C-alpha positions in Angstrom: -8.0 -4.6 33.8 -4.3 -4.0 34.3 -4.6 -3.8 38.0 -6.3 -7.1 38.2 -3.7 -8.7 36.0 -1.0 -7.2 38.2 -2.6 -8.7 41.3 -3.0 -12.1 39.7 0.6 -12.5 38.7 2.8 -14.2 41.3 6.0 -12.7 42.7 7.5 -9.4 43.6 7.3 -6.4 41.3 10.4 -7.2 39.1 9.1 -10.7 38.5 5.6 -9.3 37.7 7.1 -6.8 35.3 9.0 -9.5 33.5 5.9 -11.6 33.3 3.9 -8.7 31.9 6.6 -8.1 29.2 6.6 -11.7 28.3 2.8 -11.7 28.1 2.8 -8.7 25.8 5.5 -10.3 23.6 3.4 -13.5 23.5 0.2 -11.6 22.5 2.0 -9.7 19.8 3.6 -12.9 18.4 0.2 -14.6 18.4 -1.3 -11.7 16.5 1.4 -11.5 13.8 1.9 -15.3 13.4 -1.7 -16.5 13.4 -4.4 -13.9 13.7 -3.3 -11.3 11.1 -2.5 -13.9 8.4 -5.9 -15.6 9.0 -7.9 -12.4 8.6 -5.8 -10.8 5.8 -7.8 -12.2 2.9 -11.0 -10.6 4.3 -9.6 -7.1 4.7 -10.6 -4.4 2.1 -7.1 -3.0 1.7 -6.0 -6.1 -0.2 -8.3 -5.1 -3.1 -6.5 -3.3 -5.9 -8.4 -0.5 -7.6 -5.8 0.5 -10.2 -5.5 -1.7 -13.2 -2.5 -1.6 -15.6 -3.3 -0.7 -19.2 -2.2 -3.1 -21.9 0.7 -1.9 -24.0 -0.1 -0.3 -27.3 1.5 -1.7 -30.5 3.4 1.6 -31.1 4.8 2.0 -27.6 8.5 2.7 -27.1 8.9 0.3 -24.2 9.1 -2.9 -26.2 11.4 -5.7 -25.3 14.6 -6.1 -27.3 
């Protein structure tokens, strides 16, 4: 896969290397800006399993 991508890019090796870096940055930006926010509501790690207990009437952490 990487060899075919390298052969498809135009230019000499420094230009190809710069284009590869720009492609990687573009794919990472695409993932963080659009893909990950779109699938985040469907991921299981967003579900909380620990509920907070209601404060008891005799607790010492009451508001002043």
